[in-house]
C-alpha positions as CSV (number, residue, x, y, z in Angstrom):
1,L,-29.6,-55.2,17.3
2,D,-27.4,-58.1,18.4
3,N,-26.6,-60.2,15.3
4,S,-24.9,-62.9,17.3
5,R,-28.1,-64.1,19.0
6,L,-31.2,-65.7,17.6
7,Y,-34.1,-63.3,17.5
8,W,-37.8,-64.1,16.9
9,P,-39.4,-60.9,15.7
10,S,-43.0,-61.5,16.7
11,S,-45.6,-64.1,17.7
12,P,-46.9,-65.6,15.6
13,F,-44.2,-65.5,12.9
14,G,-43.1,-67.6,9.9
15,G,-43.9,-69.0,6.6
16,N,-46.2,-67.7,3.8
17,D,-48.2,-65.9,6.5
18,H,-47.3,-64.9,10.0
19,D,-49.8,-67.5,11.1
20,S,-48.4,-70.3,9.0
21,Q,-48.8,-74.0,9.9
22,E,-45.6,-75.1,8.2
23,V,-43.0,-72.7,9.7
24,G,-42.6,-70.9,13.1
25,D,-45.4,-70.5,15.6
26,R,-49.1,-70.1,15.2
27,H,-52.0,-68.6,17.1
28,N,-55.1,-70.7,16.5
29,W,-58.1,-68.4,16.6
30,Q,-60.2,-70.4,14.2
31,V,-61.6,-71.8,17.4
32,W,-63.5,-69.1,19.3
33,H,-63.1,-66.3,16.7
34,G,-64.0,-68.4,13.6
35,N,-60.9,-67.2,11.7
36,V,-60.4,-68.9,8.4
37,E,-56.8,-69.9,8.3
38,P,-54.2,-70.6,7.1
39,R,-54.0,-67.8,4.5
40,K,-51.2,-66.2,2.5
41,F,-49.7,-62.7,2.6
42,G,-52.1,-60.3,0.9
43,E,-55.3,-62.3,1.6
44,N,-57.9,-60.8,3.8
45,L,-58.7,-62.6,7.0
46,G,-62.0,-64.5,6.5
47,Q,-64.3,-65.5,9.3
48,D,-66.8,-68.4,9.6
49,Y,-69.1,-67.0,12.2
50,S,-71.1,-70.1,12.9
51,V,-71.5,-73.0,15.3
52,E,-69.2,-75.1,13.1
53,G,-66.8,-72.3,12.3
54,V,-66.0,-71.6,16.0
55,S,-66.1,-75.2,17.2
56,F,-63.2,-76.6,19.2
57,K,-63.3,-79.6,16.9
58,N,-61.4,-77.4,14.4
59,Y,-58.3,-77.9,16.6
60,K,-58.0,-81.3,14.9
61,K,-57.4,-79.6,11.5
62,D,-54.4,-77.7,12.9
63,Y,-51.0,-79.2,12.1
64,T,-48.9,-76.4,13.3
65,R,-45.2,-76.6,14.4
66,F,-45.9,-74.7,17.7
67,S,-49.4,-73.5,18.8
68,S,-48.3,-70.6,20.9
69,E,-51.7,-69.1,21.6
70,F,-55.2,-70.5,21.7
71,G,-58.2,-70.8,24.0
72,M,-61.8,-70.1,24.8
73,H,-64.0,-68.5,27.4
74,A,-65.5,-69.9,30.6
75,S,-67.4,-68.4,33.5
76,A,-65.7,-67.6,36.7
77,N,-66.7,-69.7,39.8
78,R,-69.9,-69.0,41.6
79,F,-68.4,-67.2,44.6
80,T,-66.2,-64.9,42.4
81,L,-69.3,-63.8,40.5
82,E,-71.6,-63.4,43.5
83,D,-69.0,-61.4,45.3
84,N,-68.6,-58.9,42.4
85,L,-72.1,-58.6,41.0
86,P,-74.6,-56.1,42.5
87,E,-77.5,-57.6,44.4
88,G,-80.2,-59.0,42.2
89,T,-78.0,-59.3,39.0
90,F,-76.7,-62.9,39.5
91,Y,-78.7,-64.5,36.8
92,W,-78.3,-65.6,33.2
93,G,-78.8,-62.7,30.8
94,S,-78.5,-59.8,33.2
95,D,-76.7,-56.7,32.0
96,E,-74.1,-57.1,34.8
97,M,-73.3,-60.6,33.7
98,S,-72.9,-59.4,30.2
99,Y,-70.6,-56.6,31.4
100,R,-68.4,-59.3,33.0
101,N,-67.8,-60.9,29.6
102,K,-64.4,-59.9,28.3
103,D,-65.0,-60.2,24.6
104,Y,-66.8,-57.8,22.2
105,H,-68.9,-60.5,20.6
106,H,-70.6,-62.5,23.3
107,Q,-72.3,-64.7,20.7
108,K,-69.1,-66.7,20.2
109,G,-69.3,-68.3,23.6
110,I,-73.0,-69.1,23.0
111,M,-72.2,-70.8,19.7
112,L,-69.4,-72.8,21.2
113,M,-71.9,-74.1,23.9
114,E,-74.6,-74.6,21.3
115,G,-72.4,-77.0,19.5
116,Y,-71.3,-79.0,22.5
117,T,-73.5,-78.7,25.6
118,G,-76.5,-76.8,24.2
119,I,-77.4,-73.2,25.1
120,P,-77.9,-72.6,28.8
121,T,-81.2,-71.5,30.2
122,N,-80.1,-70.3,33.7
123,I,-77.0,-69.2,35.6
124,E,-76.3,-72.7,36.9
125,E,-76.2,-74.1,33.4
126,Y,-74.2,-71.2,32.1
127,M,-71.4,-71.8,34.7
128,N,-71.5,-75.5,34.1
129,F,-71.8,-75.5,30.3
130,S,-69.2,-72.8,29.7
131,M,-66.6,-74.5,32.0
132,L,-67.3,-77.9,30.5
133,T,-67.0,-76.6,26.9
134,Q,-63.7,-74.8,27.8
135,A,-62.3,-77.9,29.5
136,E,-63.3,-80.4,26.8
137,G,-62.2,-78.0,24.1
138,L,-58.7,-77.5,25.5
139,K,-58.5,-81.2,26.1
140,C,-59.4,-81.8,22.4
141,G,-56.7,-79.3,21.3
142,I,-53.9,-80.4,23.5
143,E,-54.4,-84.1,22.9
144,H,-54.4,-83.5,19.2
145,Y,-51.2,-81.4,19.3
146,R,-49.5,-84.0,21.5
147,R,-50.6,-86.9,19.2
148,N,-48.9,-84.9,16.3
149,K,-45.6,-84.9,18.1
150,P,-42.8,-84.3,17.0
151,F,-44.1,-82.2,14.0
152,T,-46.1,-80.2,16.6
153,S,-43.7,-79.7,19.5
154,G,-45.3,-77.1,21.6
155,S,-48.5,-75.5,22.8
156,L,-49.4,-72.6,25.1
157,I,-52.9,-72.0,26.3
158,W,-54.3,-68.5,26.5
159,Q,-54.6,-68.0,29.4
160,L,-53.7,-69.3,32.9
161,N,-54.9,-66.7,35.4
162,D,-57.0,-63.5,35.5
163,C,-57.0,-59.9,36.5
164,W,-60.8,-59.6,36.2
165,P,-63.7,-61.3,38.0
166,G,-65.9,-62.5,35.2
167,T,-66.0,-64.5,32.0
168,S,-62.7,-64.8,30.2
169,W,-60.2,-67.2,28.6
170,S,-58.5,-67.9,32.0
171,M,-58.2,-71.4,33.6
172,I,-58.0,-69.9,37.1
173,D,-60.3,-67.0,38.0
174,Y,-59.7,-63.7,39.8
175,Y,-60.0,-65.2,43.3
176,Q,-57.5,-67.9,42.4
177,L,-60.3,-70.5,42.2
178,P,-59.6,-73.0,39.4
179,K,-62.1,-73.6,36.7
180,A,-62.8,-77.1,35.3
181,S,-60.1,-76.7,32.6
182,Y,-57.4,-76.4,35.3
183,F,-58.1,-79.9,36.6
184,Y,-58.4,-81.3,33.1
185,A,-55.0,-79.8,32.3
186,K,-53.4,-81.7,35.2
187,K,-54.4,-84.8,33.3
188,F,-54.0,-83.8,29.6
189,F,-50.5,-82.4,30.3
190,H,-49.3,-85.5,32.2
191,P,-46.0,-86.7,30.6
192,L,-47.7,-90.0,29.9
193,L,-50.9,-89.4,28.0
194,L,-53.4,-92.2,27.1
195,T,-55.6,-90.6,24.4
196,I,-58.4,-91.6,22.0
197,D,-58.9,-89.9,18.7
198,H,-62.5,-90.2,17.7
199,D,-65.3,-88.5,15.8
200,A,-69.0,-89.5,16.1
201,G,-69.7,-92.5,13.9
202,S,-66.0,-93.2,13.2
203,D,-63.4,-95.6,14.6
204,L,-61.7,-95.0,17.9
205,H,-57.9,-94.7,17.5
206,I,-55.9,-95.5,20.7
207,W,-52.7,-93.4,21.1
208,V,-50.0,-93.2,23.8
209,I,-47.7,-90.1,24.2
210,N,-44.6,-90.6,26.2
211,D,-42.7,-87.4,27.1
212,L,-40.4,-89.2,29.4
213,L,-36.8,-89.9,28.4
214,E,-37.2,-93.6,29.0
215,T,-39.3,-96.3,27.4
216,Y,-42.8,-96.6,28.7
217,T,-44.2,-100.2,29.1
218,D,-47.6,-100.9,30.5
219,V,-50.9,-102.7,30.0
220,L,-53.8,-100.5,29.2
221,E,-57.4,-101.4,29.9
222,L,-60.2,-100.2,27.6
223,T,-63.7,-100.4,29.1
224,V,-67.1,-99.3,27.9
225,E,-69.8,-98.9,30.5
226,S,-73.4,-97.8,30.5
227,F,-74.4,-94.8,32.6
228,S,-76.0,-97.2,35.0
229,G,-72.7,-99.2,35.5
230,E,-73.2,-102.1,33.2
231,K,-69.9,-103.2,31.6
232,L,-70.5,-103.6,27.9
233,F,-66.9,-104.2,26.6
234,T,-63.4,-104.6,28.1
235,T,-60.0,-105.5,26.8
236,T,-56.4,-105.2,27.7
237,I,-53.7,-103.7,25.5
238,P,-50.0,-104.3,26.1
239,V,-48.0,-101.2,25.1
240,E,-44.3,-100.3,24.7
241,V,-43.6,-96.8,23.5
242,K,-40.0,-95.5,23.1
243,E,-38.9,-92.4,24.9
244,N,-40.0,-88.9,23.8
245,A,-42.5,-90.3,21.2
246,S,-46.1,-90.5,20.2
247,A,-47.5,-93.8,18.9
248,K,-50.9,-95.0,17.6
249,I,-51.4,-98.4,19.3
250,T,-54.7,-99.8,17.8
251,R,-58.2,-99.0,16.8
252,F,-61.7,-100.2,17.4
253,T,-65.0,-99.6,15.5
254,E,-68.0,-98.2,17.4
255,E,-69.8,-101.4,16.5
256,E,-67.2,-103.5,18.2
257,L,-67.5,-101.5,21.5
258,L,-71.2,-100.9,21.6
259,K,-72.6,-104.3,20.4
260,G,-75.9,-102.6,19.6
261,Y,-76.0,-100.4,22.7
262,P,-76.9,-96.7,22.1
263,A,-73.8,-94.6,21.5
264,N,-75.2,-91.7,23.6
265,E,-75.6,-93.9,26.7
266,V,-72.0,-95.0,27.4
267,V,-68.7,-93.8,28.8
268,V,-65.3,-95.1,27.5
269,R,-62.4,-95.3,29.9
270,L,-58.7,-95.9,29.1
271,T,-56.7,-96.9,32.2
272,S,-53.1,-97.8,33.0
273,M,-53.3,-101.1,34.9
274,E,-49.9,-100.4,36.4
275,G,-51.0,-96.9,37.6
276,K,-48.3,-95.1,35.6
277,A,-50.6,-92.7,33.7
278,Q,-53.8,-90.8,34.4
279,Q,-57.1,-92.5,33.5
280,N,-58.8,-90.8,30.5
281,V,-62.6,-90.7,30.0
282,Y,-64.4,-90.2,26.7
283,Y,-67.9,-90.0,25.4
284,L,-68.9,-91.1,21.9
285,R,-71.3,-88.2,21.4
286,D,-71.4,-84.5,22.3
287,H,-72.6,-83.7,25.8
288,K,-75.9,-82.2,24.5
289,D,-76.7,-85.5,22.9
290,L,-76.0,-87.7,25.9
291,A,-78.9,-89.5,27.6
292,L,-77.6,-88.9,31.1
293,P,-79.8,-90.3,33.9
294,Q,-80.3,-88.4,37.2
295,A,-77.4,-89.1,39.5
296,H,-77.9,-89.1,43.3
297,L,-74.7,-88.1,45.0
298,Q,-73.8,-89.3,48.5
299,V,-71.4,-86.9,50.4
300,A,-69.4,-87.7,53.5
301,V,-67.5,-84.8,55.1
302,D,-64.5,-85.2,57.5
303,E,-63.9,-81.8,59.1
304,D,-60.8,-83.0,61.1
305,N,-59.0,-84.3,58.0
306,Q,-60.5,-81.7,55.7
307,T,-61.7,-84.3,53.2
308,V,-64.9,-85.0,51.4
309,T,-65.9,-88.4,50.0
310,V,-68.4,-88.5,47.1
311,S,-70.2,-91.5,45.6
312,T,-73.0,-91.9,43.1
313,D,-75.6,-94.5,41.9
314,N,-75.7,-93.5,38.2
315,H,-72.9,-91.9,36.2
316,A,-72.3,-88.4,37.4
317,R,-71.1,-85.8,34.8
318,M,-68.7,-83.1,36.1
319,V,-69.0,-83.4,39.8
320,K,-68.4,-79.9,41.2
321,L,-67.3,-78.9,44.8
322,E,-67.9,-75.3,45.8
323,I,-67.1,-73.4,49.0
324,P,-68.0,-69.6,49.2
325,S,-64.5,-68.4,49.9
326,K,-61.4,-67.2,48.0
327,K,-58.2,-69.2,47.5
328,I,-59.8,-72.6,48.2
329,H,-57.8,-75.6,46.9
330,F,-59.2,-79.0,45.9
331,S,-57.0,-82.1,45.2
332,D,-59.5,-82.7,42.3
333,N,-62.7,-81.1,41.1
334,F,-65.0,-81.1,38.1
335,F,-64.5,-84.8,37.6
336,D,-66.8,-87.6,36.3
337,L,-67.8,-90.3,38.8
338,L,-68.8,-93.8,37.7
339,P,-71.7,-95.7,39.4
340,N,-70.8,-97.1,42.8
341,E,-67.4,-95.4,42.5
342,T,-66.1,-93.5,45.5
343,K,-63.7,-90.5,45.4
344,T,-62.1,-88.7,48.3
345,I,-61.1,-85.1,47.8
346,E,-58.6,-83.2,50.0
347,I,-59.6,-79.5,50.6
348,G,-57.3,-76.8,51.7
349,H,-56.6,-73.0,51.7
350,L,-53.8,-71.4,49.8
351,E,-52.8,-69.4,52.9
352,G,-53.1,-72.4,55.3
353,E,-56.4,-71.4,57.0
354,K,-58.8,-74.2,58.1
355,V,-61.7,-74.4,55.7
356,D,-65.3,-74.4,56.9
357,L,-66.7,-77.5,55.2
358,G,-70.1,-76.8,56.6
359,R,-70.6,-74.4,53.6
360,L,-69.6,-77.0,51.1
361,R,-71.9,-77.6,48.1
362,V,-71.5,-80.7,45.9
363,S,-73.4,-81.1,42.6
364,A,-73.1,-82.6,39.2
365,I,-74.6,-81.5,35.8
366,N,-77.1,-84.4,36.0
367,S,-77.8,-84.3,39.8
368,E,-80.4,-82.4,41.7
369,Q,-79.0,-78.9,42.2
């Protein structure tokens, strides 16, 4: 009613459809729901209800101005589920687990996992696979949107937290326990982002996004290592990126990096040698296609300092720390650990209570559970 002030009548809004890529803001529900977009006014909303149609790789087709809503499901943490499910129902495929899924079509989450991690066969795999798919999917989307800066200048994930103890789009579950995507977000939303744009079999394009209001200078290190720790390729890349900008730095072919080594047996790391940006980790193939060896984790607990130190012999995928309690905080979690690498995690409670580390459980997707 106030003509003197700018007013945005809805979200999404703009262009030849209220979900236009060219004008206004857009909600991307091609990923997860399989919506076929963009469309024009008067056209029915089509759906591609398939593994390819709902895949998070479709984010890379989206060149919106502002992606104001997008996301995908992941399981709540183990304690949250166990504390809210009736006895004997905490297993993959139970009716109670199905009831805890806050979408009408549960097959969407299965198809998303089928495309990236493979379909889970038990509750442990379900928690891991759904969280990893959500985390890697949101990483794929956010990094794509940020590479497209300034044409794409905003993104809002649906959703941050939750009012329901179960499976939903949230990054933090009902008991305020973060999922894997929360810890991924601390890295992919860092104002200095080192990112690789890559599709299986294609070149790797190295990008730097600088959201600071000053020029970013650094030396990047690109390394390729086998899952057993053998260094296959390494190079350094001087970079200078102006303020508030996105820049493609260089590119490499898979053949240059692999030198005949199998693409599904390596991990690629992009590191700031001056420690200015977060390290970024990539795989050249989907998780379901990786030939991960079994990782044997070594765990040292320091009750006095409330820390845990983890190391591994082989590459450990998505190391997960769990304590059966509400409001537990970890300085990092759901991280990948390289062979003979050591990582120390600080553990706390949101209300300042001392945490009983005797109930700590540490695992990785490819470790003994």
